[in-house]
Phi, psi and omega in degrees: 000136179285144178291146180291129180292145173270131180231110191274113175060083183262148181285178191287355183285345180215140184264112178224139181276133174278117182274101189277319177245112194224039172299120184215133174262114185262151174263110188262118178287146170214152188272142173215100186062243184249014179231164182253138175240172181227157178211140182274135177217145173289159186286314184192160172297320182298328179295329175287318180296328181285357173278348175296158172305143186306322182290344180262344187297313184300318181290322178297315179294322180298316181293319184279324191243359177072214181284087185290144176287165179268143176297146175249152175298145176264124178302150183301322181297315179295319179297320180294319177298317179297319180292319183289323188249009169062062170216165181268150172228144178213148181214138182220157178234123175277131180274141183223144177292126177296146178251157182272331188245358175233132175288151177301148177243077187278129179223144173253118183256133182233152174227150179230133174236138181216165170248163181295159187255312184260164173300145177292349176266359176290160177305147183304314181297322178297314179298314182298312182296323179295319178294320177297316181296319179293313182297323180302320181297320179287328176294321176301319178295317178299319177297319178295336179271005176078024182295135178260322180228124186234138177236136176264172183282166180301135177048052187292343186275005189203164166291156182275078192273007187288350174291333190283335187066008177275135178277324179249139005267007196294328180289351174290347174283343183293145183210158176290167182303325179262029184281194189297323180291323178292318178296322178296312182287333179301321178297319180288325177298317177295317184299320186254010181051052192231135169278132181237127174264119188242097178282123184227173166268112187265139168248118181271094183294334181290330184243059171075017179072023180294157186255142176219153170267110197227143170252123178264130179258113183257125183285167183288355173261006183086005181275159174268113179284319181172193181214159172221134180258144184304127185278324186238127184250125183287149172225063186218135178057227181276002182277079184268044190289333181292350172293336189251323184207159181251182181300148184290164183234022184255007178073222181228065186290146171244130186258118179278119181236169176299347185243027177113172181263121188241146172236163179228114177256098191283123169042256188301339177298342180290342178279357185245102183303326180293331177296313176300317183302317185296323176295323177294318179298330178275006170095017181296143173252335176224129175236121178270147177234076177291129192221166168217100187218149190248156189297319184297333185267314198228357190301321177298338180272338193302313183282358185257315195293309179295326178294317176300322179296320176300315182295313186289328186248355175057047169227170176280144172233155176222117177264127182237127180230146179283179188232158167089178178243114185260116179254151187239155186301325183249134177291159182214161172232168183226026176067024181246013177082359181277152177298157176302142183212169186244000179223159181286331195116185185272119169285121196258015175054240176065033181297146183204168179235140179236142177269167182299340179268004179092352174293140185222160176281160163300156179277157168292176185297155171278351191228352188230144172304150181194162175236131175236125177239131179237132175269124184233161172243115184296343175299337181297333179302309181290325179302316181287325175300316179296322183291312188265333177070025181298318182293324181291329187253007189281343172054060183301324183297325177300312182287327180300317180296315181293318180295321178299317179294318181296334180275356182265154183297329185268020184297133173239121181299147178278098181232128177252113185262148170306134184291354173266006182237133175271118187228140173224136177300160177306135179090356179244152182275145174289151176282190184243029180302129187280332186262350184278146173270142175289141178287116183296142174065013182281335182237134175290156175296131182251147176290137177282146180287133178290151177274126180299144176286168179300143182292136178262135175235162182236133179220126180054037177079356181259141179278127179236157177256127178265106182260010182288000000 
């Protein structure tokens, strides 16, 4: 039996129960060759918080989530789609102080999270078409909710097969920027007057068919506004992505659309504060973080990083993560001492949106497909900048000089040592001061150089030792 979809605050045209306390352990299917397996996962962090006494819940959410937005009614069409096709929908409105000399700049920002549909051993075309058909249903719901700018999860057109290090068949999912997924989404973008950010596995036919992890920005007229390639590539755990593609070469572009200036910080880039900073310096008002990340590695960080970026850079962020446990036909290892295994772990969803003041929405489920739409006022970006003054006080020139030096081969860290301590930066030799104490733990243990053996010479076919 399919789990009942949660539909948060539906209007009077359709009767749906608001599930207020929803701790639920779901059985999540995942593919392994030609059979299905299951794994137990809790539904969401919010479901745990709602187990608190009612009088404590509001304070707990305030401390954890800041100035939380208010729930918005879900249109009947979106609710019906969610009920028929078994996914969650949620909608929130961030409150902003009205201004006297600027009209509100109201935009509805949406994110979609899904799990794969077919077995990873199914034909590539079958998997791709199934993902398109599933995603289309959620896009229809986003359109019914009035979404203006929508972002899908990282590499949404395929299973996240980069753990396997296998080139075939997974690179058959790669496509050019104007390939089949873009043509498919262009029709929906036109239909709903919606900008769609589509993260795909790109094949650049112009430059030798090289592969990139790329987000295509599709305009509300169905046009291609541009693309951005992933800046930072992980080399940790099962994330063997550098086997397939290297760091991007598109800089930190911000795309000016009718619904605001948007940037895309793809997945692993969220761990790099300077990556977030550059999108802010280029004027971003909304930065999406389409991701594919698993609970064992990153879940404690997930609700923090995009939110910190919103606070530091005073723009809206949206974190999008895929769902489910994807297993592959052949087991793999990743040089980390773990036994061979066939899956990455659980992709925990939990997609959310954060405002420039750090207030954030509840996350979508850890276990169920879902659509989240947030109504925002882009004027809030400047309001928070005026309040906190981060841009005025950030002193970029100070950091520019240090960063330039740190990137040079002769860089020496700025360290002021106690004059009773003999200290040398990493890579430099300690002096021979007789009265100074060595700084404990300042230098790692180094391997000693081996002593060369005696030189061997050969004379009349006989091996001799040269001890001179």
